[in-house]
C-alpha positions in Angstrom: 64.4 -28.5 -18.0 65.5 -30.8 -14.7 68.3 -32.5 -15.0 71.8 -34.1 -13.8 74.4 -34.8 -17.0 77.9 -36.3 -16.5 80.4 -37.2 -18.6 83.7 -39.1 -18.3 86.9 -37.6 -19.9 90.0 -35.9 -20.5 91.1 -33.0 -19.5 95.1 -31.0 -20.6 96.2 -28.9 -18.3 99.8 -26.9 -17.6 102.4 -28.2 -15.5 103.9 -26.5 -12.8 107.8 -27.0 -14.0 107.9 -24.4 -16.9 104.2 -23.4 -18.4 105.4 -24.8 -21.5 104.0 -28.4 -21.4 100.8 -30.0 -20.6 99.6 -32.7 -17.9 96.5 -34.8 -18.5 94.0 -36.4 -16.1 91.1 -38.2 -16.4 87.6 -36.2 -14.5 84.4 -36.9 -14.4 81.9 -33.3 -15.0 78.7 -32.7 -13.7 75.9 -30.0 -14.3 73.0 -30.0 -12.1 69.7 -27.9 -13.1 66.2 -27.3 -12.6 64.5 -30.1 -10.3 66.4 -32.5 -7.7 63.2 -33.4 -6.4 59.5 -33.0 -8.1 56.4 -32.5 -6.5 55.3 -35.9 -5.3 52.3 -37.3 -2.6 54.5 -37.7 0.0 56.6 -35.2 -0.7 57.4 -31.0 -1.9 59.6 -30.3 -5.1 62.8 -28.5 -4.1 64.7 -26.8 -6.9 69.5 -27.3 -6.7 70.9 -25.1 -4.6 74.4 -25.1 -3.4 74.0 -27.4 0.2 72.1 -29.9 -2.1 75.0 -30.0 -5.2 77.6 -30.1 -2.4 75.1 -32.6 -0.5 75.6 -35.0 -3.1 79.2 -34.4 -4.0 79.6 -35.4 -0.5 77.8 -38.9 -1.1 80.0 -39.9 -3.8 83.1 -39.2 -1.6 82.0 -41.1 1.3 80.5 -44.1 -1.3 84.1 -44.4 -2.6 86.7 -43.7 -0.3 84.8 -43.5 3.1 86.3 -40.6 3.9 84.4 -37.1 4.5 84.4 -34.3 2.2 85.6 -31.1 2.8 85.0 -27.7 1.1 87.9 -24.6 0.8 86.8 -21.2 -0.9 88.0 -20.5 -4.7 90.7 -18.1 -5.5 92.8 -17.2 -8.1 91.2 -16.6 -11.4 91.0 -19.9 -13.0 86.9 -19.8 -11.8 85.9 -16.7 -13.2 83.1 -18.7 -15.0 81.7 -19.6 -11.2 79.9 -17.8 -9.1 82.4 -15.7 -6.3 79.7 -16.3 -3.1 78.3 -20.1 -4.4 81.7 -21.5 -5.2 84.0 -24.5 -3.6 86.9 -26.3 -3.8 86.7 -30.2 -2.5 89.2 -31.7 -0.8 90.2 -35.4 0.7 92.3 -35.9 3.2 93.2 -32.0 2.8 93.6 -32.8 -1.4 91.7 -30.8 -3.7 90.2 -33.3 -6.1 88.0 -31.2 -7.5 86.1 -27.7 -7.7 81.8 -27.5 -7.9 79.9 -24.0 -7.6 76.6 -22.3 -9.7 77.6 -20.8 -12.8 78.5 -17.3 -12.3 75.2 -14.8 -13.6 77.1 -13.7 -16.4 77.7 -16.8 -18.1 74.6 -17.9 -17.6 72.8 -14.8 -19.0 75.0 -15.2 -22.0 73.9 -18.8 -22.1 70.5 -17.6 -21.9 69.7 -20.1 -18.9 67.1 -19.6 -17.2 67.4 -21.5 -14.3 70.1 -22.2 -11.5 73.1 -24.2 -13.3 75.6 -25.7 -11.0 78.8 -27.6 -12.1 81.5 -29.8 -10.9 84.3 -31.2 -12.0 85.9 -33.9 -10.3 89.9 -35.0 -10.4 89.0 -39.2 -11.4 92.8 -40.3 -11.0 93.3 -38.2 -7.6 89.8 -40.0 -6.6 91.4 -43.4 -7.7 94.7 -43.0 -5.7 92.7 -42.1 -2.6 90.3 -44.6 -3.2 92.9 -47.3 -3.9 95.3 -46.4 -0.3 92.1 -47.2 1.6 90.7 -50.8 3.1 87.8 -51.8 1.2 85.8 -54.9 1.9 83.1 -56.3 -0.5 80.5 -58.6 -0.2 79.0 -60.7 -2.2 74.8 -60.8 -3.9 72.9 -62.7 -1.8 71.7 -66.0 -4.3 68.5 -66.5 -1.5 65.3 -64.6 -2.3 63.9 -62.1 -0.8 60.2 -61.4 0.3 58.7 -57.9 1.1 55.8 -57.4 3.5 53.1 -53.9 3.9 53.4 -51.9 7.4 50.4 -49.1 7.7 49.6 -47.3 10.6 47.9 -44.0 11.1 49.6 -41.1 12.3 48.9 -37.4 12.9 48.7 -35.4 10.3 52.0 -33.4 11.6 54.2 -35.8 11.2 56.3 -35.5 8.6 57.2 -38.3 6.0 61.0 -38.0 6.3 60.4 -38.6 9.8 58.8 -41.5 9.7 61.6 -42.9 7.4 64.7 -41.5 9.4 62.9 -43.7 12.0 62.4 -46.6 10.6 65.8 -46.8 9.0 67.6 -46.7 12.3 64.8 -49.5 14.4 65.4 -51.8 11.5 66.9 -55.0 11.8 69.2 -56.7 9.4 67.1 -58.2 7.6 65.3 -55.1 5.9 67.2 -54.4 2.8 64.9 -52.0 1.0 62.5 -49.8 2.9 59.8 -47.1 0.3 56.3 -45.2 0.8 53.5 -47.3 -1.4 50.8 -45.5 -0.3 49.8 -42.1 1.6 46.0 -41.9 1.9 44.0 -38.9 4.1 39.6 -38.7 4.5 37.0 -39.6 6.5 37.5 -43.0 6.4 40.4 -42.3 8.7 39.0 -38.8 10.8 40.1 -35.5 10.9 43.9 -34.2 10.3 45.0 -37.8 10.2 46.7 -39.5 7.5 47.4 -43.3 6.5 50.7 -44.4 5.5 52.1 -47.7 4.1 56.0 -48.7 3.9 57.0 -52.2 1.8 59.4 -53.8 3.7 62.2 -56.4 1.9 63.8 -58.9 3.6 66.5 -61.1 2.6 69.3 -63.2 4.3 72.4 -63.0 2.7 73.5 -67.4 3.7 69.6 -68.6 3.7 66.3 -68.2 2.8 63.6 -66.8 5.2 60.6 -68.6 6.4 57.6 -66.7 6.7 56.8 -67.1 10.7 60.5 -64.9 11.5 59.4 -62.3 9.0 56.4 -61.9 9.6 57.8 -61.6 13.4 60.6 -58.8 12.5 58.0 -57.2 10.7 55.7 -56.7 13.5 58.6 -55.6 15.8 58.9 -53.1 13.6 55.5 -51.9 13.3 54.6 -52.1 17.1 57.6 -49.9 17.6 56.7 -47.4 14.8 53.3 -47.5 17.2 55.1 -46.7 20.2 57.4 -44.2 19.0 54.3 -41.9 16.6 51.6 -42.4 18.9 50.1 -44.1 16.1 47.4 -47.1 15.2 46.4 -49.1 13.1 43.9 -49.2 10.5 40.6 -50.4 12.0 
């Protein structure tokens, strides 16, 4: 199976003073296994690995605390259930907020796991303290309607989808709220070693209703930029 499981709950650990009392903390536990991206018509399937999980957790920390997560080598005997190499501590502002890694092969074999399993635990109490020290800016959701426009370009088959999407995201104006690939075509109608891609762009302004004229103008600007950047062409 391919999955991501998570659960929030209370965890108890021995205090550092005398070892006879326990402290309580709220934690987030996560489990990853199988494919994180299935095979689609615009990409290849990819399995969870140490670096994919690390990137996922970095995004979580960045979204919540606007701070880059660092990693540190695991030491001690408390993490014997994790792989000796593919496991790390998570740090924010030089404080240990959790750990992540691949299950130790012996543990995976004991539980008869057929695929690699990765686990993570984040101290939510500590994460909350870091979050509350940050300067946070909140934006209201726009009450004005969004509109969509499509852009279809024909490019060389060697041009990667991710590369096009990266260029789109970097060069779209503030009116563009979302971009997604909705169609891909290869065939005799567009020539050998070519492919046609159609992207749907969502436009919205937070303070007013957009006019068709300004949406069409911005959509045309982005389309022309793609044509020039990738030496592409519009469908005939």
